[in-house]
MOPAC internal coordinates of N, CA, C and O (Angstrom, degrees):
PM7 1SCF
backbone

  N    0.0000 0     0.00 0     0.00 0    0    0    0
  C    1.4640 1     0.00 0     0.00 0    1    0    0
  C    1.5371 1   107.71 1     0.00 0    2    1    0
  O    1.2310 1   120.95 1   -45.64 1    3    2    1
  N    1.3329 1   115.79 1   134.36 1    3    2    1
  C    1.4682 1   122.95 1  -179.95 1    5    3    2
  C    1.5046 1   108.00 1  -115.58 1    6    5    3
  O    1.2310 1   120.46 1   -48.19 1    7    6    5
  N    1.3292 1   116.73 1   131.81 1    7    6    5
  C    1.4688 1   121.92 1   176.31 1    9    7    6
  C    1.5261 1   107.69 1   -99.48 1   10    9    7
  O    1.2310 1   119.01 1   -49.64 1   11   10    9
  N    1.3119 1   119.48 1   130.36 1   11   10    9
  C    1.4455 1   123.68 1  -178.38 1   13   11   10
  C    1.5290 1   109.15 1  -128.88 1   14   13   11
  O    1.2310 1   120.71 1   -52.79 1   15   14   13
  N    1.3262 1   116.24 1   127.21 1   15   14   13
  C    1.4655 1   122.77 1   176.19 1   17   15   14
  C    1.5204 1   107.92 1  -119.24 1   18   17   15
  O    1.2310 1   120.04 1   -57.17 1   19   18   17
  N    1.3259 1   117.52 1   122.83 1   19   18   17
  C    1.4409 1   122.80 1  -178.95 1   21   19   18
  C    1.5107 1   108.71 1   -97.96 1   22   21   19
  O    1.2310 1   119.98 1   -49.05 1   23   22   21
  N    1.3245 1   117.64 1   130.95 1   23   22   21
  C    1.4656 1   123.96 1  -179.04 1   25   23   22
  C    1.5071 1   110.86 1  -115.93 1   26   25   23
  O    1.2310 1   120.60 1   -30.93 1   27   26   25
  N    1.3373 1   116.46 1   149.07 1   27   26   25
  C    1.4779 1   124.06 1   171.32 1   29   27   26
  C    1.4875 1   106.61 1  -136.55 1   30   29   27
  O    1.2310 1   120.42 1   -54.41 1   31   30   29
  N    1.3051 1   116.80 1   125.59 1   31   30   29
  C    1.4761 1   122.49 1  -177.56 1   33   31   30
  C    1.5204 1   111.83 1    53.33 1   34   33   31
  O    1.2310 1   120.69 1  -144.44 1   35   34   33
  N    1.3226 1   116.29 1    35.56 1   35   34   33
  C    1.4676 1   120.72 1   177.07 1   37   35   34
  C    1.5006 1   115.05 1    80.15 1   38   37   35
  O    1.2310 1   119.66 1  -175.23 1   39   38   37
  N    1.3219 1   118.26 1     4.77 1   39   38   37
  C    1.4805 1   122.41 1   179.96 1   41   39   38
  C    1.5034 1   109.29 1  -114.32 1   42   41   39
  O    1.2310 1   120.25 1   -42.42 1   43   42   41
  N    1.3346 1   117.12 1   137.58 1   43   42   41
  C    1.4656 1   118.17 1   178.13 1   45   43   42
  C    1.5258 1   112.02 1   -66.39 1   46   45   43
  O    1.2310 1   120.55 1   -41.83 1   47   46   45
  N    1.3383 1   116.55 1   138.17 1   47   46   45
  C    1.4554 1   121.81 1  -179.83 1   49   47   46
  C    1.5173 1   112.23 1  -108.55 1   50   49   47
  O    1.2310 1   120.56 1   145.53 1   51   50   49
  N    1.3238 1   116.54 1   -34.47 1   51   50   49
  C    1.4780 1   121.03 1   175.19 1   53   51   50
  C    1.5273 1   109.32 1  -162.02 1   54   53   51
  O    1.2310 1   120.73 1   -20.80 1   55   54   53
  N    1.2919 1   116.21 1   159.20 1   55   54   53
  C    1.4426 1   125.11 1  -175.28 1   57   55   54
  C    1.5308 1   107.78 1  -132.13 1   58   57   55
  O    1.2310 1   119.80 1   -56.15 1   59   58   57
  N    1.3213 1   117.99 1   123.85 1   59   58   57
  C    1.4326 1   118.72 1  -174.79 1   61   59   58
  C    1.5399 1   109.85 1  -137.90 1   62   61   59
  O    1.2310 1   121.56 1   -19.93 1   63   62   61
  N    1.3312 1   114.61 1   160.07 1   63   62   61
  C    1.4557 1   123.67 1   175.61 1   65   63   62
  C    1.5174 1   107.93 1  -121.29 1   66   65   63
  O    1.2310 1   121.08 1   -40.76 1   67   66   65
  N    1.3408 1   115.54 1   139.24 1   67   66   65
  C    1.4581 1   122.35 1  -179.48 1   69   67   66
  C    1.5169 1   109.66 1  -126.97 1   70   69   67
  O    1.2310 1   121.05 1   -43.45 1   71   70   69
  N    1.3560 1   115.60 1   136.55 1   71   70   69
  C    1.4698 1   120.72 1   171.07 1   73   71   70
  C    1.5258 1   105.27 1   -95.20 1   74   73   71
  O    1.2310 1   120.53 1   -47.56 1   75   74   73
  N    1.3371 1   116.59 1   132.44 1   75   74   73
  C    1.4500 1   121.43 1  -173.78 1   77   75   74
  C    1.5472 1   109.25 1  -126.37 1   78   77   75
  O    1.2310 1   121.55 1   -39.74 1   79   78   77
  N    1.3599 1   114.64 1   140.26 1   79   78   77
  C    1.4645 1   120.80 1   175.71 1   81   79   78
  C    1.5195 1   106.01 1  -131.75 1   82   81   79
  O    1.2310 1   120.84 1   -44.57 1   83   82   81
  N    1.3533 1   116.00 1   135.43 1   83   82   81
  C    1.4523 1   121.42 1   173.14 1   85   83   82
  C    1.5469 1   107.48 1  -105.87 1   86   85   83
  O    1.2310 1   120.90 1   -51.22 1   87   86   85
  N    1.3212 1   115.88 1   128.78 1   87   86   85
  C    1.4637 1   121.65 1  -173.16 1   89   87   86
  C    1.5341 1   111.21 1  -129.30 1   90   89   87
  O    1.2310 1   120.91 1    -5.86 1   91   90   89
  N    1.3016 1   115.87 1   174.14 1   91   90   89
  C    1.4389 1   122.41 1   174.72 1   93   91   90
  C    1.5391 1   111.25 1    57.34 1   94   93   91
  O    1.2310 1   121.37 1  -129.52 1   95   94   93
  N    1.3255 1   114.99 1    50.48 1   95   94   93
  C    1.4747 1   121.85 1   179.71 1   97   95   94
  C    1.5435 1   113.12 1    53.17 1   98   97   95
  O    1.2310 1   120.78 1  -140.44 1   99   98   97
  N    1.3315 1   116.12 1    39.56 1   99   98   97
  C    1.4399 1   120.67 1   177.60 1  101   99   98
  C    1.5102 1   114.93 1    82.94 1  102  101   99
  O    1.2310 1   119.82 1  -169.86 1  103  102  101
  N    1.3141 1   117.95 1    10.14 1  103  102  101
  C    1.4655 1   121.65 1  -176.91 1  105  103  102
  C    1.5358 1   111.89 1   -88.46 1  106  105  103
  O    1.2310 1   120.47 1   158.92 1  107  106  105
  N    1.3419 1   116.71 1   -21.08 1  107  106  105
  C    1.4717 1   120.28 1  -176.74 1  109  107  106
  C    1.5268 1   110.19 1  -137.66 1  110  109  107
  O    1.2310 1   121.80 1   -31.82 1  111  110  109
  N    1.3568 1   114.17 1   148.18 1  111  110  109
  C    1.4379 1   122.40 1   178.58 1  113  111  110
  C    1.5248 1   107.54 1  -125.63 1  114  113  111
  O    1.2310 1   120.57 1   -45.78 1  115  114  113
  N    1.3386 1   116.52 1   134.22 1  115  114  113
  C    1.4753 1   121.90 1   177.40 1  117  115  114
  C    1.5103 1   107.47 1  -128.46 1  118  117  115
  O    1.2310 1   121.01 1   -41.58 1  119  118  117
  N    1.3168 1   115.67 1   138.42 1  119  118  117
  C    1.4562 1   118.50 1   178.31 1  121  119  118
  C    1.5156 1   112.44 1  -146.67 1  122  121  119
  O    1.2310 1   120.41 1   -19.03 1  123  122  121
  N    1.3128 1   116.83 1   160.97 1  123  122  121
  C    1.4731 1   123.66 1   176.21 1  125  123  122
  C    1.4850 1   108.93 1  -140.13 1  126  125  123
  O    1.2310 1   120.84 1   -43.52 1  127  126  125
  N    1.2938 1   116.00 1   136.48 1  127  126  125
  C    1.4713 1   121.85 1   176.82 1  129  127  126
  C    1.5298 1   106.96 1   -74.77 1  130  129  127
  O    1.2310 1   120.67 1   -54.55 1  131  130  129
  N    1.3600 1   116.32 1   125.45 1  131  130  129
  C    1.4586 1   120.39 1  -177.09 1  133  131  130
  C    1.5204 1   111.41 1   -98.72 1  134  133  131
  O    1.2310 1   119.43 1   156.97 1  135  134  133
  N    1.3166 1   118.70 1   -23.03 1  135  134  133
  C    1.4688 1   121.25 1   175.08 1  137  135  134
  C    1.5303 1   111.44 1  -160.54 1  138  137  135
  O    1.2310 1   120.66 1   -25.60 1  139  138  137
  N    1.3196 1   116.35 1   154.40 1  139  138  137
  C    1.4876 1   122.23 1   174.79 1  141  139  138
  C    1.5045 1   108.12 1  -144.10 1  142  141  139
  O    1.2310 1   121.18 1   -40.72 1  143  142  141
  N    1.3342 1   115.36 1   139.28 1  143  142  141
  C    1.4642 1   121.77 1  -177.90 1  145  143  142
  C    1.5228 1   108.47 1  -136.93 1  146  145  143
  O    1.2310 1   121.17 1   -41.29 1  147  146  145
  N    1.3406 1   115.36 1   138.71 1  147  146  145
  C    1.4658 1   121.25 1   175.88 1  149  147  146
  C    1.5438 1   107.43 1   -81.12 1  150  149  147
  O    1.2310 1   120.21 1   -15.72 1  151  150  149
  N    1.3545 1   117.20 1   164.28 1  151  150  149
  C    1.4538 1   120.64 1  -177.70 1  153  151  150
  C    1.5420 1   114.23 1   -58.96 1  154  153  151
  O    1.2310 1   120.98 1   151.93 1  155  154  153
  N    1.3094 1   115.73 1   -28.07 1  155  154  153
  C    1.4907 1   118.60 1   178.04 1  157  155  154
  C    1.5142 1   113.45 1   -81.29 1  158  157  155
  O    1.2310 1   120.09 1  -175.99 1  159  158  157
  N    1.3356 1   117.44 1     4.01 1  159  158  157
  C    1.4679 1   121.76 1   178.53 1  161  159  158
  C    1.5080 1   115.67 1    91.96 1  162  161  159
  O    1.2310 1   119.81 1   178.73 1  163  162  161
  N    1.3002 1   117.97 1    -1.27 1  163  162  161
  C    1.4954 1   120.63 1  -178.33 1  165  163  162
  C    1.5550 1   106.92 1   -74.99 1  166  165  163
  O    1.2310 1   119.82 1   -58.84 1  167  166  165
  N    1.3189 1   117.94 1   121.16 1  167  166  165
  C    1.4530 1   122.22 1   177.38 1  169  167  166
  C    1.5369 1   110.64 1   -76.40 1  170  169  167
  O    1.2310 1   120.84 1   -35.60 1  171  170  169
  N    1.3303 1   116.00 1   144.40 1  171  170  169
  C    1.4640 1   122.87 1   174.76 1  173  171  170
  C    1.5326 1   107.92 1  -116.89 1  174  173  171
  O    1.2310 1   120.72 1   -22.28 1  175  174  173
  N    1.3294 1   116.24 1   157.72 1  175  174  173
  C    1.4514 1   118.40 1   175.46 1  177  175  174
  C    1.5337 1   109.30 1   -73.70 1  178  177  175
  O    1.2310 1   120.83 1   -44.31 1  179  178  177
  N    1.3277 1   116.02 1   135.69 1  179  178  177
  C    1.4888 1   118.02 1   176.55 1  181  179  178
  C    1.5328 1   108.69 1   -60.98 1  182  181  179
  O    1.2310 1   121.21 1   -42.61 1  183  182  181
  N    1.3178 1   115.28 1   137.39 1  183  182  181
  C    1.4643 1   118.76 1  -174.08 1  185  183  182
  C    1.5200 1   114.51 1  -131.69 1  186  185  183
  O    1.2310 1   119.30 1  -173.56 1  187  186  185
  N    1.3255 1   118.94 1     6.44 1  187  186  185
  C    1.4587 1   118.99 1  -172.43 1  189  187  186
  C    1.5255 1   112.00 1  -129.07 1  190  189  187
  O    1.2310 1   122.21 1   -32.78 1  191  190  189
  N    1.3366 1   113.38 1   147.22 1  191  190  189
  C    1.4605 1   122.66 1   167.95 1  193  191  190
  C    1.5176 1   105.36 1  -128.93 1  194  193  191
  O    1.2310 1   119.91 1   -17.49 1  195  194  193
  N    1.3274 1   117.78 1   162.51 1  195  194  193
  C    1.4363 1   120.55 1   178.89 1  197  195  194
  C    1.5492 1   108.36 1  -146.27 1  198  197  195
  O    1.2310 1   122.39 1   -37.87 1  199  198  197
  N    1.3440 1   113.02 1   142.13 1  199  198  197
  C    1.4531 1   120.58 1   173.05 1  201  199  198
  C    1.5200 1   106.41 1  -132.83 1  202  201  199
  O    1.2310 1   120.16 1   -47.32 1  203  202  201
  N    1.3436 1   117.30 1   132.68 1  203  202  201
  C    1.4656 1   122.28 1   177.16 1  205  203  202
  C    1.4976 1   108.44 1  -132.55 1  206  205  203
  O    1.2310 1   120.65 1   -41.30 1  207  206  205
  N    1.3212 1   116.36 1   138.70 1  207  206  205
  C    1.4582 1   122.45 1  -178.77 1  209  207  206
  C    1.5313 1   108.52 1  -124.53 1  210  209  207
  O    1.2310 1   120.65 1   -44.27 1  211  210  209
  N    1.3155 1   116.35 1   135.73 1  211  210  209
  C    1.4577 1   120.30 1   178.91 1  213  211  210
  C    1.5527 1   108.02 1   -67.16 1  214  213  211
  O    1.2310 1   120.53 1   -49.57 1  215  214  213
  N    1.3193 1   116.59 1   130.43 1  215  214  213
  C    1.4452 1   121.94 1  -174.91 1  217  215  214
  C    1.5290 1   113.12 1   -74.27 1  218  217  215
  O    1.2310 1   120.87 1   143.03 1  219  218  217
  N    1.3078 1   115.93 1   -36.97 1  219  218  217
  C    1.4890 1   121.36 1  -177.78 1  221  219  218
  C    1.5131 1   109.02 1  -121.98 1  222  221  219
  O    1.2310 1   120.56 1  -101.79 1  223  222  221
  N    1.3522 1   116.53 1    78.21 1  223  222  221
  C    1.4623 1   122.12 1  -173.93 1  225  223  222
  C    1.5302 1   115.03 1   -56.29 1  226  225  223
  O    1.2310 1   119.38 1   148.98 1  227  226  225
  N    1.3312 1   118.79 1   -31.02 1  227  226  225
  C    1.4406 1   119.85 1  -178.77 1  229  227  226
  C    1.4890 1   115.38 1   -80.39 1  230  229  227
  O    1.2310 1   119.19 1   171.32 1  231  230  229
  N    1.3221 1   119.14 1    -8.68 1  231  230  229
  C    1.4350 1   125.36 1  -174.97 1  233  231  230
  C    1.5081 1   110.56 1   -90.81 1  234  233  231
  O    1.2310 1   119.80 1   -51.85 1  235  234  233
  N    1.3120 1   117.99 1   128.15 1  235  234  233
  C    1.4756 1   121.74 1   175.64 1  237  235  234
  C    1.5216 1   109.83 1   -75.16 1  238  237  235
  O    1.2310 1   119.92 1   -22.51 1  239  238  237
  N    1.3182 1   117.75 1   157.49 1  239  238  237
  C    1.4627 1   121.96 1   179.11 1  241  239  238
  C    1.5179 1   109.84 1   -56.93 1  242  241  239
  O    1.2310 1   121.06 1   -48.46 1  243  242  241
  N    1.3598 1   115.58 1   131.54 1  243  242  241
  C    1.4349 1   121.15 1   173.67 1  245  243  242
  C    1.5081 1   114.06 1    84.96 1  246  245  243
  O    1.2310 1   118.19 1   172.29 1  247  246  245
  N    1.3274 1   121.06 1    -7.71 1  247  246  245
  C    1.4714 1   122.53 1   178.35 1  249  247  246
  C    1.5016 1   111.38 1   -89.33 1  250  249  247
  O    1.2310 1   120.58 1   -33.41 1  251  250  249
  N    1.3086 1   116.50 1   146.59 1  251  250  249
  C    1.4657 1   123.05 1   179.01 1  253  251  250
  C    1.4962 1   112.40 1   -85.50 1  254  253  251
  O    1.2310 1   120.10 1   180.00 1  255  254  253

């Protein structure tokens, strides 16, 4: 579980939690927002999912 707080001008705008899974031997990441709350405590319905794929799968981290 990942906690994410978004700030604007130094003030929190929203607070969310994400469930994350790494698949395909670390080549892909999938996640879904499980909750989101405004600074005043008002909960919002989670509305986002994310998929990320490594662009250069044969390349080790930090190698050119």
